[in-house]
C-alpha positions, -999 to +999 in steps of 0.1 A: +000+002+000+027+024+009+045+019-024+012+023-044+003+056-025+039+071-030+036+064-068+002+078-069+013+109-049+044+115-073+022+112-104-004+136-090+025+160-084+040+157-118+006+160-136-003+194-115+032+206-125+024+200-163-014+209-158-019+233-133-059+234-138-084+210-153-071+192-183-082+161-203-047+147-204-042+150-164-048+114-160-030+086-141-034+053-157-030+021-136-028-014-150-025-048-137-015-082-155-006-116-148+023-132-164+053-154-159+090-148-158+113-178-161+081-201-156+071-186-124+038-166-121+040-128-116+020-098-115+029-067-133+015-034-121+019-001-142+015+035-131+017+059-162+011+097-162+017+123-187+031+148-163+065+166-164+084+136-171+119+130-156+152+146-171+172+116-186+204+127-168+186+122-133+162+093-140+189+066-129+192+085-095+156+089-086+157+058-064+190+071-043+179+079-008+176+116-003+176+125-042+147+144-053+135+162-084+111+183-064+119+217-051+136+222-019+110+215+008+087+198-014+100+161-008+124+141+014+138+122-015+131+090+004+096+079-013+112+060-043+140+048-024+120+032+003+093+019-023+121+003-042+134-015-011+100-028-003+095-042-037+130-057-036+123-074-002+094-089-017+114-104-046+100-079-073+114-053-093+106-015-097+116+000-132+110+038-143+108+047-179+104+083-186+109+110-212+111+146-199+079+168-210+061+135-220+055+110-195+067+086-166+059+050-164+068+030-134+065-009-134+063-031-107+066-068-111+060-090-079+060-129-077+028-145-069+028-167-038+002-194-029-006-202-066-017-237-069 
């Protein structure tokens, strides 16, 4: 839950930066699919927004502790770092695809447990 709330909050912030008022493109898309990786069942959850995007020169750093793309005082720089750690501890992955000025997509893949 903490991971999802952090991703939703980040998307909301980016969308509001890109579209300060109402706008038809001010949308966060969330998808979920079942699949397999190496023959093991997994679930893939995607969060995609058309907000400000992340600059190419920092996208690899956004999961570093205390790194933030937000202005000083607007974020701690811990949200993605903590979220990434939570997903890793559950045997999953968290990846970010982004183009500055166009979109950001965060994809979480988690193993499915208890599947018969």
